[in-house]
N, C-alpha and C positions, 0 to 999 in steps of 0.2 A: 145152724149157728155158724158164723164166720170164724174160721181159725185165723189167728194173727201170727204172722211170721216176720222175720227181719231180713232185710237185704243189705249186703255190704259190697264194697268195691273189691274185686279180686286182687287188685294191686296192693291191698293190705298185706298179702302174702301168707304162706302157711304158718309161719311162726307166730305172727301177731293175731291171725284169725284163731289159732289154737289157744292163744292166751285169753281171748275174750269168750270163747265158746262155752266154757262151764257157766259163765255168768248169764249168757243168753239162755241156756237151758234152765238155769235156776229161776230166771225171770218168767218162765212159763211160755216162751215162744214155741210154736209148733215146729218151725223149720228155720234153718239159716240158708238163705239163697245167696249165691256167690256170682257176681257179674264176671263174665269172661270177656275180655277185650284183647286186642292185638298184643301178643307177647305174654299174655297171662293164661295159665292153665288152671281153670277153676276146679278141675277134678283133683289136682294136687292140693289145693287149699281145702277142698271138701274132705279129703282123706285125713289131713291133719286135724280138722275139726272133729271128725268121727272118732278119732283115737282119744280125744279128751272129753268125750261125752258118752252118755249111756242111752238116751232116748231121742235126742234131737235129730230130726230129719235134716239131711244135707241135700242141697239142690243146686244145679247149675242154671244160671239165668242170663243168657242162653249161649250154648256153643254154636258158632256159625259153621254150618256144614259145607259151605263153599270154601272154607279155609281148613277145616278139620274133618276128614271123611270118617265114616263109621269104623273102618279098620283101625284108624288111629285112636278113636275113642275107646274101642274095645281093647286095644293094647294097653291103654291107660288103666282101664278097669281091672284087667288081669294083673297088672303090675302093682296097683295101689291097694287092691283087696278091700275096698269099701264095702261094708255090709249092705247087701242088695236090698234088704228089707227096710233100710233107713235112707235109701238113695233115690233121688229123682234126677234123671238125666234130662235136662231141658236143652232142646236144640232149636236153632233158628235158621232161616234160609240164608242169612248174610246179605251181602251187597250185590250179588249177581242175580238179577231178576230172570234172566233167560233160563228156562228149565227148572225153576225153583220148586214148583210143586212136585214134579217127578223126582227131583233129587231128594226132597224131604221124604216122600213116600218110600223110596228105596232105602234111605237111611234108617227110617223107622223099622222097616222089615228086617234089615240086617241086625239092628240092635235087638229087636224082639226075639230073633232067633238065637241070640247068644247071651242075653242077660235077663234076669227076673226083676231088675230094678224098674221102677215106674218111669214111664216116658212122657215128657211134656213138650208141647210145641209152642214156640213163640208165634202168636197168631194175631196179626194186625188187621188184615182184610178178611172179607167173607169167605173167599176160597180157601185160605189157610185155616180159618176157623172150622170149616167143613172137614178139611183133611184131619185136623186135630180130633174132631168128634169121631171120625171113622177109624183112625189108626193109632191114636195115642190115648193115654190115661188122663191127660189134663191139657187144657189150653191156657197158655200164659198170655194174658191180656195186658194192655199198657196204655197209659195216657187216656183214661176214660173218666167222664163225669159219673157220679153215682147213678144217674138215670140210665146212662148208656151201659154202665157195668151190669146193672140189673137186666137190661134187655139182652145183652150178649150172653150173660149167664143162662137166662131162660132159653135162648136159642140153642146153646150147647146141650142143655139138659133135655130139650125136646128131641134132639138127634141121638144123644147118648145119655140116658138117665144116670148111668154110673160114672160118667165123666166128671172131672173136677174143673171148675172155673177159677183160675188163679189171677189175681190182679196185682200188677206191680204199680205201686203208687209212690211217686217221689215225695219224701217227707222231710221237712226241716223243723226241728223242735226248738231251735235257738235263733234269735235274730241275726247272729253273726253268720249263719249259713244261708240266709236268704239270697244274698247276691250270687252265690254259687248256684243255687237252685234256679234262679231266673236266667242265669247264663246257660245252664244245661237245657232249660226249656226252649230258649231261643235257638240253640244249636240244633236241637231235634226238629224244630219247626222248619229249618232250612233244608233238611234231608228230604229228597223227593218222595219217598214212600210215606214218611210221616206228614209231610205237607199235604199229600193227598188224603191221608187219614183225618187230619184236622179239618180239611175242607169238606170232606164227605160227611162228617158228623156235625159240622158247623160249630166247633168249639175252639177255644183258645187253650193252648197247653197249660197256662197258669190256672185255668178253671179246674184242672185235674190234680193239682198238687195238694198236699196236706200240710197245714201250718199250725193246726190247733186240735185239741181233743174233739171239738165240735165238727171240724172237717172230717176227722177220722170216723166219728160215729155215724156220719151220713152214709158210709159205705157198709156198715154192719148190716147183715141180712141181705145184701145185694149180691153177694159173691161167696163162693165156698172158702176161699183163702185170700186174705189180704196181706200182701207183702209190703211192709213199710220199708221202702228203699231209702235208707237213712242218708240224707245229704248233710254232711258235717262240714265245719269250716275247712278242714285240711285232711280228711280221711285218716286220722290218727286213731290208734287203738283206744286211747283214753277217751276220745270224743264219742266213740261208739258206746263205751261203758256209761258215759254221762247220758246218752240218749235212752238207755234201757228203761229207767223209771219214768220217763216222760212219754213212753210209747203206749202204755196201757190205760 
């Protein structure tokens, strides 16, 4: 069975994320995934969410380790005291391709030695997916058609039966957000790593987004966890609350 989670922009901030968190939990979502971008500390947002909820898993999607090393992540975990049993630390290689695999493997080893939180790897290409299967608890996949999501999930489980395949799927539930979603898809398509990803799979980024319940249902059963990365008109707290009843 595919678990359904919600993804939000970390730029919403700790206060606003904590405000919506009880509603996310009450709506039955498995986890709240928080995007970390330049200048945003997703763990601080996760800590605020955890304090306002009882069961909701909090996850970072994902912390770039070329920008934030394991020592800094572990300092944050010690300072913020997020319950480890409800935390997924998602990490990614960032924008420096040189030495990315070795850097990720070492970061996972350092984190594994110091925290019992689950570890997830943002895994776009086959080498990073293999590393996720061998050294992490989950692979965070992104920009995939339902067919490719199923294939990559099967690949992960063949290497690591207990591993979890998590798919980030950009989702717009209201027409007003469509322009933002298309702009984000176009921006990703211009990034070299993602351009190679789309070319390798022969897909258009807009073929991977969710705009209706029918789109969402095509992913059920293909993946262990589907993260509906909500693209709203302006990333306001109220817009995420409006999104909740449309997501199930």
